[in-house]
SERO-4910 file (N, C-alpha, C, O; in steps of 0.05 Angstrom, whole numbers):
BEGIN
 pado doro    nc1    nc2    nc3   cac1   cac2   cac3    cc1    cc2    cc3    oc1    oc2    oc3
  Met    A    423   -150   -241    403   -142   -207    398   -169   -195    378   -180   -203
  Ala    A    412   -179   -180    397   -203   -160    375   -192   -145    374   -170   -134
  Arg    A    353   -216   -146    327   -211   -129    338   -218   -106    353   -236    -99
  Arg    A    320   -187    -86    325   -192    -65    304   -216    -47    280   -212    -53
  Gln    A    307   -234    -33    293   -250    -11    283   -246     15    294   -234     33
  Pro    A    262   -258     15    250   -244     45    267   -269     58    277   -289     48
  Pro    A    264   -258     87    275   -272    104    273   -306    110    288   -322    120
  Leu    A    242   -307     97    229   -337    103    232   -346     76    209   -354     69
  Ala    A    251   -350     56    242   -361     31    241   -385     32    223   -397     20
  Glu    A    261   -398     49    268   -420     50    234   -436     62    219   -453     51
  Val    A    235   -424     82    206   -426     94    187   -439     78    181   -463     76
  His    A    176   -410     59    159   -409     36    163   -436     16    145   -452      9
  Ala    A    193   -435     10    194   -461    -10    186   -483     -4    180   -495    -24
  Ala    A    184   -497     20    181   -523     36    153   -524     41    144   -547     44
  Asp    A    136   -501     43    109   -498     42     88   -505     12     64   -505      9
  Gly    A    110   -509     -5    100   -503    -29     93   -478    -43     87   -476    -67
  Ala    A     97   -458    -25     90   -429    -37    112   -432    -69    134   -442    -72
  Ser    A     94   -416    -89    101   -412   -118    106   -381   -109     94   -367    -92
  Val    A    128   -374   -127    144   -346   -127    137   -327   -149    133   -336   -171
  Thr    A    134   -302   -145    139   -292   -170    161   -267   -164    167   -266   -140
  Glu    A    175   -245   -182    182   -231   -183    171   -193   -168    165   -178   -186
  Phe    A    169   -188   -154    159   -163   -149    169   -142   -135    170   -143   -110
  Gly    A    179   -112   -155    187    -98   -145    220   -106   -137    230    -98   -116
  Ser    A    235   -123   -155    262   -127   -139    260   -152   -116    278   -162   -103
  Trp    A    245   -155   -117    237   -184    -87    227   -210   -104    210   -214   -121
  Glu    A    241   -221    -93    227   -259   -104    207   -254    -72    217   -252    -50
  Met    A    176   -254    -80    166   -260    -61    137   -287    -62    135   -300    -83
  Pro    A    121   -290    -42    108   -322    -53     79   -309    -58     63   -297    -43
  Val    A     77   -319    -98     53   -301   -102     28   -324    -94      5   -315    -97
  Glu    A     31   -350    -85      3   -368    -80     21   -385    -65     45   -387    -70
  Phe    A      5   -400    -43      4   -426    -26     -7   -445    -35      2   -467    -41
  Asp    A    -34   -433    -37    -55   -461    -40    -65   -452    -68    -60   -467    -87
  Ser    A    -80   -427    -73    -94   -425    -93   -102   -392    -86   -105   -388    -62
  Ile    A   -107   -365   -107   -105   -352   -101   -143   -339    -88   -151   -321    -73
  Arg    A   -156   -357   -101   -192   -359    -89   -194   -374    -55   -208   -370    -35
  Thr    A   -174   -391    -61   -176   -400    -33   -167   -378     -9   -180   -376     12
  Glu    A   -146   -364    -16   -127   -349      3   -146   -320      9   -149   -309     30
  His    A   -156   -314    -17   -167   -294     -8   -196   -295      7   -201   -276     22
  Ala    A   -218   -319      1   -239   -316     16   -229   -327     40   -249   -336     51
  Ala    A   -214   -331     50   -201   -334     78   -194   -310     84   -183   -313    106
  Val    A   -192   -286     78   -188   -260     90   -214   -253     95   -222   -249    118
  Arg    A   -232   -251     72   -251   -240     67   -271   -250     96   -287   -237    109
  Lys    A   -262   -277     98   -287   -285    111   -276   -296    140   -289   -299    161
  Ala    A   -248   -302    137   -243   -309    165   -222   -299    179   -227   -281    195
  Val    A   -187   -310    174   -162   -297    172   -148   -305    153   -158   -322    138
  Gly    A   -124   -294    150    -97   -301    134    -74   -289    140    -76   -266    148
  Ile    A    -51   -300    140    -25   -284    138     -5   -285    114      4   -303    101
  Phe    A     -2   -259    113     24   -249     90     43   -244     94     48   -227    111
  Asp    A     64   -258     80     90   -248     89     94   -222     69     92   -223     44
  Val    A    100   -199     83    108   -173     68    129   -152     73    130   -127     74
  Ser    A    150   -177     76    180   -168     77    183   -152     62    189   -129     70
  His    A    179   -156     32    188   -131     10    183   -106     16    186    -90     -3
  Met    A    176    -96     44    158    -63     44    182    -62     53    194    -82     59
  Gly    A    192    -34     55    218    -29     66    219    -15     94    197    -16    105
  Glu    A    238     -3    109    234      9    131    261     32    136    285     29    135
  Ile    A    245     53    140    263     71    142    256     87    172    232     90    179
  Glu    A    281     96    191    278    107    205    294    134    203    315    139    192
  Val    A    270    156    224    287    179    220    285    192    246    264    201    254
  Ser    A    306    193    259    300    217    286    323    235    285    341    235    269
  Gly    A    316    254    311    339    275    322    320    301    317    297    302    308
  Pro    A    339    322    326    324    352    339    307    359    298    286    373    299
  Asp    A    312    352    281    297    360    259    284    343    244    272    346    223
  Ala    A    286    318    261    259    290    257    239    297    237    235    289    214
  Thr    A    225    317    258    193    328    247    193    342    228    171    341    216
  Ala    A    209    357    218    214    384    201    224    362    176    208    361    157
  Leu    A    241    350    176    243    328    160    224    312    145    221    312    120
  Met    A    212    300    162    188    291    158    173    306    143    169    302    119
  Gly    A    160    328    159    141    343    147    145    352    120    128    354    102
  Arg    A    163    357    118    168    373     85    169    356     66    167    365     44
  Leu    A    172    331     69    173    303     44    160    291     47    163    274     30
  Thr    A    137    285     63    105    279     64     75    296     69     71    312     87
  Thr    A     56    289     49     40    311     37     20    309     68      4    327     72
  Asn    A     22    291     86     -2    296    108      7    311    125     29    320    123
  Asp    A    -11    316    147      8    335    167     16    325    192      0    324    211
  Ile    A     42    315    194     62    302    208     58    297    237     54    278    251
  Glu    A     61    324    240     51    347    276     29    336    286     30    329    310
  Val    A      5    330    272    -14    315    289     -6    288    299    -25    275    307
  Leu    A     14    278    301     14    239    306     30    242    338     51    253    346
  Ser    A     13    229    347     33    219    379     54    190    378     54    176    358
  Pro    A     68    185    396     77    162    395     59    146    395     40    152    409
  Gly    A     59    118    378     30    106    379     16    109    353      4     90    344
  Glu    A     17    133    341      1    136    320     11    134    299     35    140    299
  Ala    A      0    128    276      7    119    248     -9    135    218    -32    128    217
  Gln    A     -3    148    203    -21    159    181     -9    152    153     14    146    148
  Tyr    A    -33    156    133    -20    146    110    -20    171     91    -37    189     90
  Ala    A      6    170     74     17    195     68     32    193     33     37    173     19
  Cys    A     33    212     29     46    211     -5     73    226     -2     76    245     14
  Val    A     93    217    -19    114    230    -33    113    235    -46    108    219    -64
  Thr    A    118    264    -53    113    279    -76    140    296    -91    152    308    -74
  Arg    A    149    299   -113    171    318   -128    155    336   -135    131    334   -139
  Glu    A    175    360   -138    166    383   -143    144    388   -163    136    411   -163
  Asp    A    134    371   -179    110    383   -202     87    366   -187     69    359   -202
  Gly    A     84    360   -164     63    340   -150     62    313   -156     52    296   -141
  Val    A     76    308   -185     76    282   -174     86    253   -150    103    254   -132
  Ile    A     70    233   -155     76    211   -122    101    205   -137    103    208   -161
  Leu    A    123    195   -121    136    180   -125    130    145   -107    134    122   -115
  Asp    A    120    155    -86    116    126    -70     92    145    -52     94    169    -47
  Asp    A     69    125    -43     56    127    -15     69    106     -2     84     89    -11
  Thr    A     57    113     33     74    106     55     55    100     85     32    108     89
  Val    A     64     90     95     53     94    123     69    103    145     87     88    152
  Val    A     67    119    154     93    136    176     78    129    209     54    131    216
  Tyr    A    104    121    226     88    110    244    108    136    263    132    140    260
  Arg    A     96    146    275    110    164    306    119    137    325    105    117    330
  Leu    A    136    140    331    159    130    346    164    134    373    170    157    377
  Pro    A    164    117    395    168    131    427    200    146    417    219    136    404
  Asp    A    196    184    431    218    192    427    245    185    443    246    177    466
  Arg    A    268    190    426    293    189    431    308    205    440    317    225    428
  Asp    A    313    195    470    341    223    487    315    243    484    325    256    465
  Gly    A    295    254    487    282    271    487    271    289    456    263    312    454
  Gln    A    274    272    440    273    273    409    259    256    388    261    232    388
  Ser    A    243    271    369    218    258    358    232    237    339    252    240    325
  Ala    A    212    213    342    225    192    318    204    181    306    181    177    315
  Tyr    A    215    173    277    186    162    262    211    130    248    235    123    245
  Leu    A    185    123    246    192     97    223    172    100    192    148     99    192
  Phe    A    186    105    169    161    105    149    172     75    136    192     62    140
  Ile    A    144     70    115    150     40    101    150     50     76    127     54     67
  Pro    A    169     55     61    172     51     33    159     24     22    159      3     34
  Asn    A    146     31     -9    136      1    -16    165    -14    -35    187     -4    -38
  Ala    A    156    -34    -41    182    -57    -47    196    -40    -71    184    -24    -85
  Gly    A    224    -45    -72    245    -33    -82    253     -7    -80    274      5    -85
  His    A    227      0    -67    236     35    -64    255     44    -35    260     67    -26
  Asp    A    263     22    -26    276     33      7    301     55      2    309     75     15
  Thr    A    310     42    -20    344     56    -31    338     84    -34    351    100    -21
  Gln    A    314     92    -54    311    114    -72    303    134    -49    304    158    -53
  Leu    A    293    121    -18    273    144    -14    289    150      8    281    168     23
  Glu    A    312    136     15    332    137     35    354    164     28    366    181     40
  Glu    A    353    154     -1    369    185    -20    355    208    -17    365    229     -7
  Trp    A    326    205    -28    306    228    -24    310    236      0    311    261     -2
  Trp    A    314    231     23    303    238     52    342    246     56    347    261     74
  Val    A    357    240     44    390    249     61    403    264     46    424    276     52
  Glu    A    385    266     10    390    289     -9    387    322      5    403    340      6
  His    A    354    318     16    344    336     24    351    342     50    356    365     55
  Arg    A    353    323     69    361    338     92    394    354     96    403    367    115
  Glu    A    403    347     76    437    359     70    421    387     51    427    410     58
  Lys    A    404    382     33    401    410     25    384    432     39    381    456     33
  Trp    A    376    419     58    360    439     76    379    451    102    375    471    116
  Gly    A    397    434    105    413    440    131    399    427    151    400    442    170
  Leu    A    388    408    157    373    401    167    395    378    202    419    374    199
  Thr    A    384    371    224    403    351    232    381    328    237    359    334    248
  Ala    A    387    306    231    361    289    232    384    256    214    398    257    193
  Thr    A    379    231    232    395    215    231    369    198    205    346    191    209
  Val    A    382    197    185    361    168    170    380    146    163    401    146    150
  Asp    A    364    121    177    376     96    179    356     82    160    333     87    165
  Asn    A    360     67    142    350     40    113    350     16    134    369      0    131
  Thr    A    331     12    154    339    -15    171    323    -37    157    319    -58    170
  Thr    A    311    -36    128    307    -53    114    304    -82    119    285    -97    124
  Thr    A    332    -86    116    347   -119    121    344   -127    148    351   -149    155
  Glu    A    335   -110    165    329   -123    197    305   -126    211    300   -129    235
  Trp    A    288   -125    188    258   -132    197    248   -146    176    252   -140    153
  Ala    A    233   -166    184    215   -180    172    185   -173    175    179   -163    197
  Met    A    171   -175    163    139   -154    169    118   -182    155    123   -193    134
  Phe    A     95   -188    174     70   -197    165     51   -180    176     48   -163    194
  Ala    A     34   -194    156     -4   -187    156    -23   -201    161    -31   -219    146
  Val    A    -35   -192    193    -57   -215    188    -83   -201    188    -95   -185    202
  Gln    A    -86   -215    167   -119   -198    161   -140   -208    156   -137   -228    143
  Gly    A   -171   -203    162   -191   -220    161   -212   -212    191   -201   -202    210
  Pro    A   -233   -215    191   -243   -208    212   -238   -228    239   -241   -221    263
  Glu    A   -232   -249    231   -219   -255    255   -190   -248    269   -176   -261    286
  Ser    A   -186   -226    256   -150   -228    260   -149   -220    293   -137   -233    310
  Pro    A   -165   -195    300   -159   -190    332   -161   -222    352   -147   -229    371
  Glu    A   -180   -235    342   -183   -269    359   -148   -282    358   -134   -291    375
  Ile    A   -144   -279    332   -117   -292    330    -91   -287    343    -76   -302    356
  Val    A    -89   -253    333    -70   -237    348    -69   -240    379    -50   -245    394
  Ala    A    -95   -235    384    -94   -233    413    -82   -263    430    -70   -265    451
  Ala    A    -91   -287    408    -79   -308    425    -52   -314    425    -42   -330    441
  Val    A    -39   -300    406     -4   -305    406     10   -281    424     32   -286    431
  Ala    A      0   -256    431      9   -225    443      0   -233    466    -22   -241    474
  Asp    A     31   -227    479     33   -221    513     16   -199    519     14   -193    543
  Glu    A     -1   -179    498    -18   -158    507    -37   -155    497    -43   -169    477
  Ser    A    -56   -130    508    -83   -139    493    -84   -116    468    -94    -93    470
  Val    A    -71   -130    445    -67   -112    420    -86   -107    407    -85    -88    392
  Thr    A   -112   -122    409   -138   -116    410   -154    -91    406   -172    -86    389
  Glu    A   -142    -72    428   -151    -49    433   -140    -24    423   -147     -1    429
  Leu    A   -116    -31    404   -114     -8    379   -132     -4    368   -149    -21    362
  Gly    A   -132     24    361   -152     41    338   -144     36    311   -128     18    306
  Arg    A   -152     45    299   -137     41    266   -124     55    267   -129     74    283
  Phe    A    -99     56    251    -74     74    252    -53     74    274    -31     83    272
  Glu    A    -64     62    295    -51     61    326    -27     34    326    -30     13    315
  His    A     -9     41    340     10     10    347     25     15    369     27     37    380
  Thr    A     40    -11    378     51     -7    399     67    -34    403     56    -51    389
  Thr    A     86    -43    416    105    -57    417     91    -87    434     78    -83    455
  Ala    A     93   -110    426     85   -132    442    108   -153    440    127   -149    425
  Glu    A    109   -179    458    114   -197    445    107   -225    431     94   -240    446
  Ile    A    111   -232    415     98   -253    399    116   -282    400    133   -286    383
  Ala    A    112   -297    417    123   -322    408    152   -315    423    172   -323    411
  Gly    A    157   -296    456    177   -293    461    189   -272    449    205   -258    462
  Val    A    182   -266    420    198   -241    405    188   -217    405    164   -216    400
  Gly    A    201   -192    411    190   -170    410    191   -150    383    209   -145    367
  Cys    A    168   -142    385    148   -146    356    137   -111    363    134   -103    386
  Arg    A    131    -94    338    119    -80    327    101    -75    316    104    -71    292
  Ile    A     70    -72    327     41    -92    316     18    -64    311      5    -54    329
  Ala    A     17    -56    289     -4    -44    283    -23    -47    273    -24    -64    255
  Arg    A    -49    -30    280    -74    -41    266    -76    -33    238    -79     -9    240
  Thr    A    -75    -37    217    -65    -33    191    -69    -53    175    -72    -75    184
  Gly    A    -70    -49    145    -68    -73    134    -75    -57     99    -73    -33     95
  Tyr    A    -83    -73     80    -77    -75     50   -103    -85     31   -108    -86      7
  Thr    A   -117    -90     57   -142   -120     41   -169   -104     48   -186   -113     31
  Gly    A   -180    -86     63   -201    -71     71   -213    -90     92   -235    -85    101
  Glu    A   -197   -114    100   -209   -126    129   -191   -113    144   -170   -101    137
  Asp    A   -204   -117    172   -197   -107    194   -171   -130    197   -172   -152    188
  Gly    A   -145   -116    215   -124   -132    213    -98   -116    218    -96    -91    220
  Phe    A    -78   -134    220    -53   -119    238    -25   -126    226    -23   -150    228
  Glu    A    -10   -118    218     16   -112    210     43   -112    235     44    -97    254
  Ile    A     60   -129    230     72   -147    246    100   -139    240    111   -149    220
  Leu    A    116   -121    256    154   -123    245    166   -133    270    162   -124    292
  Cys    A    183   -154    264    199   -173    275    224   -175    265    226   -184    243
  Pro    A    247   -168    278    278   -179    278    273   -202    253    254   -218    256
  Thr    A    287   -203    231    289   -222    214    306   -236    226    297   -256    215
  Asp    A    324   -244    239    337   -265    256    317   -291    265    324   -314    263
  Val    A    287   -280    276    269   -293    288    245   -293    277    224   -295    290
  Ala    A    245   -291    255    215   -281    239    206   -308    231    184   -307    220
  Glu    A    214   -331    233    203   -354    234    188   -365    254    168   -379    250
  Glu    A    198   -356    280    179   -366    307    156   -342    308    135   -347    318
  Val    A    160   -317    298    130   -306    293    117   -314    275     93   -317    278
  Trp    A    130   -322    250    103   -333    220     90   -356    238     66   -357    243
  Thr    A    111   -376    248     98   -409    259     78   -402    277     56   -413    273
  Ala    A     79   -380    301     60   -373    324     26   -371    309      5   -375    320
  Phe    A     32   -365    284      1   -362    281    -15   -383    264     -8   -380    241
  Asp    A    -31   -401    264    -48   -418    258    -63   -412    245    -85   -420    252
  Cys    A    -62   -400    225    -86   -396    204    -73   -399    170    -51   -409    167
  Gln    A    -85   -392    152    -84   -392    121    -63   -380    117    -63   -357    127
  Pro    A    -37   -387    103    -13   -366     95    -21   -363     70    -34   -381     60
  Cys    A    -14   -338     54    -28   -323     37     -4   -312     14     18   -308     25
  Gly    A     -5   -307    -10     13   -296    -24      2   -272    -44    -21   -270    -53
  Leu    A     22   -254    -49     12   -232    -64     -9   -231    -84    -18   -209    -91
  Gly    A    -19   -257    -95    -30   -260   -112    -65   -253    -94    -79   -235   -104
  Ala    A    -74   -263    -74    -92   -248    -62    -89   -226    -54   -106   -210    -63
  Arg    A    -72   -218    -38    -66   -187    -38    -75   -169    -58    -93   -153    -53
  Asp    A    -65   -171    -77    -65   -165   -105   -106   -157   -109   -117   -135   -113
  Thr    A   -120   -189   -105   -142   -186   -113   -163   -165    -95   -180   -149   -103
  Leu    A   -151   -174    -57   -163   -168    -42   -165   -135    -42   -185   -123    -36
  Arg    A   -133   -122    -53   -135    -89    -47   -147    -76    -76   -153    -52    -77
  Thr    A   -149    -93    -97   -169    -81   -128   -194    -70   -115   -202    -47   -112
  Glu    A   -211   -106   -102   -226   -103    -90   -239    -73    -79   -262    -65    -83
  Met    A   -224    -64    -69   -216    -46    -52   -213     -7    -56   -217     14    -44
  Gly    A   -199    -19    -86   -203     -3   -104   -164     18    -92   -154     38   -102
  Phe    A   -155      2    -71   -126     16    -62   -111     16    -79   -108     -5    -93
  Leu    A    -95     40    -85    -68     45   -109    -44     24   -105    -33     25    -83
  Leu    A    -38     12   -116    -10      2   -116     12     11   -139     13     12   -163
  Ser    A     30     18   -118     55     35   -132     68     18   -151     68     -7   -151
  Gly    A     83     38   -170     91     17   -196     78      8   -210     87     -7   -228
  Gln    A     50     14   -206     30      5   -226     -1     29   -230    -12     31   -252
  Asp    A     -8     41   -210    -32     56   -211    -17     79   -207    -30     99   -212
  Phe    A      8     84   -199     19    104   -210     48    101   -204     56     85   -186
  Asp    A     69    120   -223     95    104   -227    107    137   -236     94    148   -253
  Pro    A    126    151   -228    139    177   -230    145    179   -261    145    200   -274
  Glu    A    149    146   -272    166    152   -300    141    143   -318    136    158   -336
  Ala    A    124    116   -315    104    110   -338     81    109   -321     72     87   -327
  Glu    A     68    118   -305     47    129   -301     47    151   -277     36    148   -254
  Pro    A     61    176   -287     59    199   -270     38    208   -255     31    228   -267
  Arg    A     24    205   -235     -4    220   -224      9    236   -206     33    237   -202
  Thr    A    -14    251   -193    -18    264   -165    -28    256   -153    -38    236   -163
  Pro    A    -35    259   -125    -55    245   -110    -83    263   -117   -106    255   -112
  Tyr    A    -78    280   -126   -111    296   -139   -129    272   -154   -153    266   -152
  Glu    A   -107    261   -173   -111    254   -200   -112    222   -188   -128    208   -200
  Ala    A    -99    212   -171   -102    184   -162   -121    177   -144   -123    153   -139
  Gly    A   -137    196   -132   -159    197   -115   -160    195    -81   -177    192    -64
  Val    A   -127    200    -83   -121    202    -47   -113    233    -44    -93    240    -30
  Gly    A   -127    248    -56   -128    275    -45   -126    281    -10   -112    297      2
  Phe    A   -142    264      0   -138    265     26   -126    271     42   -130    283     63
  Val    A    -98    257     26    -78    255     48    -54    281     37    -29    278     38
  Val    A    -67    302     29    -52    326     22    -66    346     39    -90    351     38
  Asp    A    -49    357     54    -57    378     77    -34    405     71    -12    410     80
  Leu    A    -49    416     54    -40    442     42    -33    461     61    -18    479     54
  Asp    A    -43    460     87    -30    479     97    -10    476    109     -4    492    128
  Thr    A     10    450    100     38    448    118     57    451     87     49    451     63
  Glu    A     76    451     95     96    459     70    113    437     68    129    430     86
  Phe    A    109    423     40    127    398     33    133    411      2    127    431    -10
  Val    A    149    387     -4    158    378    -35    133    376    -50    117    358    -44
  Gly    A    127    394    -71     98    386    -85     78    399    -76     58    396    -90
  Arg    A     76    415    -55     48    434    -52     45    452    -71     23    451    -84
  Asp    A     68    476    -80     57    494   -101     44    489   -123     31    504   -137
  Ala    A     50    455   -126     41    451   -157     13    426   -151      4    408   -165
  Leu    A      5    435   -125    -13    415   -116    -37    437   -109    -61    435   -116
  Val    A    -24    457    -94    -46    486    -93    -60    495   -117    -83    503   -117
  Asp    A    -38    491   -144    -46    503   -172    -75    486   -177    -95    499   -182
  Gln    A    -74    455   -176    -82    433   -191   -106    430   -174   -125    421   -187
  Lys    A   -111    433   -152   -130    428   -129   -153    452   -144   -177    446   -149
  Glu    A   -145    473   -150   -154    507   -161   -166    502   -189   -186    515   -194
  Thr    A   -156    485   -208   -158    487   -229   -166    451   -230   -159    442   -252
  Gly    A   -174    435   -218   -181    414   -232   -160    387   -246   -136    390   -249
  Thr    A   -169    371   -250   -149    348   -261   -167    342   -282   -191    346   -278
  Glu    A   -157    332   -304   -169    334   -334   -179    287   -329   -197    275   -341
  Gln    A   -165    280   -316   -171    253   -312   -171    243   -281   -152    252   -268
  Thr    A   -187    230   -269   -187    208   -242   -193    189   -250   -206    184   -271
  Phe    A   -180    169   -225   -189    149   -217   -213    143   -217   -231    159   -212
  Val    A   -216    117   -223   -240    107   -225   -239     78   -222   -218     64   -225
  Gly    A   -268     66   -214   -265     28   -217   -277     30   -246   -281     51   -259
  Val    A   -281      4   -254   -294     -9   -272   -312    -32   -270   -303    -47   -253
  Thr    A   -337    -43   -282   -350    -68   -274   -350    -78   -304   -360    -66   -323
  Met    A   -339    -98   -305   -344   -108   -332   -380   -121   -345   -390   -143   -338
  Leu    A   -391   -103   -362   -420   -119   -367   -416   -136   -387   -425   -159   -383
  Asp    A   -406   -133   -402   -400   -163   -423   -375   -183   -409   -364   -173   -389
  Arg    A   -365   -208   -418   -353   -225   -415   -331   -218   -410   -333   -194   -412
  Gly    A   -306   -223   -402   -280   -211   -399   -267   -202   -365   -280   -195   -346
  Val    A   -243   -205   -367   -228   -199   -345   -210   -170   -353   -191   -176   -367
  Pro    A   -213   -145   -347   -199   -121   -346   -175   -121   -347   -171   -141   -332
  Arg    A   -148   -113   -355   -126   -116   -347   -111    -91   -346   -122    -74   -359
  Gly    A    -88    -83   -333    -77    -59   -335    -66    -51   -355    -48    -68   -356
  Gly    A    -61    -37   -373    -59    -25   -411    -80    -25   -420    -87     -4   -432
  Tyr    A    -96    -44   -419   -128    -27   -439   -136     -6   -440   -135     10   -421
  Pro    A   -146     -4   -463   -158     29   -468   -183     34   -453   -203     19   -451
  Leu    A   -181     54   -443   -221     57   -447   -226     80   -473   -211     99   -480
  Val    A   -252     71   -484   -258     91   -502   -290    100   -499   -304     92   -480
  Asp    A   -297    112   -516   -324    133   -518   -338    113   -535   -327     91   -536
  Glu    A   -359    115   -547   -372    106   -559   -371    104   -598   -382     90   -615
  Glu    A   -350    127   -597   -336    134   -617   -309    121   -630   -296    125   -651
  Gly    A   -304    100   -605   -278     88   -604   -257    106   -594   -234     96   -595
  Glu    A   -257    134   -584   -238    157   -583   -233    147   -547   -248    143   -529
  Ala    A   -203    144   -550   -191    142   -521   -200    169   -505   -200    192   -513
  Ile    A   -208    156   -481   -210    176   -454   -204    166   -433   -214    174   -412
  Gly    A   -185    146   -433   -166    133   -410   -153    109   -406   -143     98   -426
  Thr    A   -150     98   -384   -130     80   -392   -145     54   -366   -168     54   -359
  Leu    A   -128     37   -357   -137     11   -342   -112     16   -334    -95     22   -351
  Thr    A   -105     14   -307    -73     12   -291    -75    -19   -280    -58    -36   -284
  Ser    A   -100    -21   -267   -105    -48   -251   -127    -71   -262   -146    -60   -273
  Gly    A   -129    -95   -262   -150   -105   -272   -154   -138   -259   -133   -150   -253
  Thr    A   -177   -150   -255   -175   -174   -244   -202   -190   -241   -219   -176   -230
  Met    A   -209   -207   -245   -233   -230   -234   -236   -223   -207   -216   -223   -192
  Ser    A   -258   -217   -198   -268   -213   -165   -268   -238   -160   -280   -251   -177
  Pro    A   -254   -253   -134   -264   -271   -123   -289   -273   -114   -306   -291   -119
  Thr    A   -290   -244    -92   -316   -242    -80   -350   -232    -96   -373   -232    -87
  Leu    A   -338   -225   -126   -360   -213   -131   -362   -226   -159   -380   -218   -173
  Asn    A   -351   -237   -166   -339   -259   -190   -354   -249   -217   -372   -258   -230
  Glu    A   -342   -235   -218   -342   -200   -243   -322   -192   -247   -311   -186   -226
  Gly    A   -306   -186   -271   -288   -178   -281   -287   -148   -262   -307   -139   -252
  Ile    A   -265   -137   -260   -268   -112   -240   -240    -96   -253   -220   -111   -256
  Gly    A   -237    -66   -261   -210    -52   -260   -206    -29   -246   -223    -15   -234
  Leu    A   -182    -27   -247   -181     10   -231   -168     23   -257   -155      7   -272
  Gly    A   -170     47   -263   -158     72   -287   -156     95   -272   -156    105   -250
  Tyr    A   -152     99   -298   -158    138   -294   -169    133   -323   -162    118   -341
  Leu    A   -195    159   -322   -216    171   -349   -219    197   -346   -227    205   -324
  Asn    A   -215    210   -363   -221    237   -372   -248    243   -349   -266    227   -347
  Val    A   -246    263   -336   -271    265   -316   -303    275   -324   -319    279   -306
  Glu    A   -310    278   -352   -323    282   -357   -348    259   -363   -371    261   -371
  Tyr    A   -329    234   -354   -342    213   -367   -342    187   -342   -349    164   -347
  Ala    A   -331    199   -311   -328    184   -294   -345    192   -281   -338    205   -261
  Thr    A   -370    187   -285   -396    181   -263   -411    157   -256   -426    147   -273
  Pro    A   -408    146   -233   -410    124   -227   -444    116   -240   -461    134   -237
  Gly    A   -451     91   -253   -471     86   -263   -461     85   -298   -467     69   -316
  Glu    A   -449    103   -300   -446    110   -342   -431     91   -342   -420     79   -323
  Ser    A   -428     88   -373   -422     62   -386   -394     61   -407   -400     63   -431
  Val    A   -377     58   -402   -348     60   -423   -340     27   -434   -342      6   -423
  Asp    A   -331     33   -455   -318     12   -475   -285      6   -460   -269     21   -449
  Ile    A   -284    -15   -467   -251    -24   -450   -242    -36   -474   -256    -54   -483
  Val    A   -224    -31   -483   -217    -55   -504   -196    -73   -505   -172    -68   -505
  Val    A   -210    -97   -506   -205   -125   -493   -184   -143   -512   -191   -166   -516
  Arg    A   -161   -134   -523   -150   -157   -535   -159   -148   -566   -164   -167   -581
  Gly    A   -162   -121   -578   -172   -114   -598   -200   -107   -605   -205    -95   -626
  Ser    A   -222   -116   -586   -250   -113   -581   -255    -97   -562   -243    -93   -541
  Glu    A   -271    -90   -568   -294    -66   -550   -309    -82   -522   -332    -90   -528
  Lys    A   -305    -86   -505   -323    -94   -488   -339    -77   -472   -328    -55   -469
  Arg    A   -358    -78   -462   -383    -53   -448   -373    -65   -415   -378    -86   -403
  Ala    A   -362    -48   -409   -372    -39   -371   -375    -13   -358   -366      8   -366
  Glu    A   -385    -16   -341   -400      9   -328   -377     16   -304   -363      2   -290
  Ile    A   -381     53   -306   -365     61   -280   -373     58   -253   -397     64   -250
  Thr    A   -362     50   -233   -362     33   -208   -353     60   -183   -332     73   -181
  Glu    A   -377     62   -169   -361     75   -146   -344     58   -128   -349     35   -121
  Leu    A   -321     71   -121   -293     58   -103   -311     60    -69   -324     78    -59
  Pro    A   -302     31    -58   -288      8    -71   -316    -15    -78   -339    -17    -69
  Phe    A   -305    -26    -92   -329    -49   -104   -338    -67    -86   -358    -79    -93
  Val    A   -326    -73    -58   -334    -91    -34   -348    -67    -16   -333    -48    -13
  Ser    A   -368    -66     -5   -364    -51     19   -362    -71     42   -372    -94     44
  Lys    A   -342    -52     62   -338    -61     88   -354    -40    100   -357    -39    124
***
């Protein structure tokens, strides 16, 4: 299957970006170095091309009902211009994907939404929405518009200044998880106060055919998926397909530490299973670990107790550029998951000492 490319693939190649395959997309992994790009976002500002993220629009008389029954959060609290983080779960409560849902301005007096699947999941979720729309006899239009949009993330403590300098409106007045429309370089864009780095920032949607005009309007450090991964790991943010996956790493929101996006007062696919799990608790929970011995933790490394018995598994890990320490994320038996307690990580056959660490690793 051919890899998908972002609209600015040739622009990034001309800028010397190295690329990697991610979620069936060929995306820039770094432009200069991961450490340089990571530091720019933590200390100043950087821009990411995140056009591998999907876009699906849902509108019509039953759009709110369809969105509410397929996402775990309370969709009815959203007004136009607001957004929320949510999970999409199957009947057993296992996460299919996590997403951000935007409430758009009404269309012909009817509610409209945009939600953002993770890389490579747009077709899967489009089919999930259509399947359930037909099953429930609802009237709603479901449009996969992923190929119509480029998406950029401008992130870092200086992001408000750099976005305000190029937008034609004061988008810096947006609150967290609010969005609006504004022009950048004469291009109509949707701008949201959201991000995946733990820093202040904005995510910008613009039409693919004018994406270069928007990208080049920002005079700041270009960043790739390598820095995006180290930044999100320091914050303890989940990565779809790695920290959870319906086949390889089946986890519920309560296991994955995102139970705050589950509203059990709403009816959605997977609700009954999650009601039961909330009452009974989980056997494992999502934790952070910091290396005490030398070494870099990686996804797939086992977590063991003092007797060498398996008590969990890492799903992500890196050398933190901010802390200069090896940090990891994963699932651990709940009785061992107290911050400050020690645990062993099996690194290439050798047991290395680590400490359970309260998330995020980096305070913001």
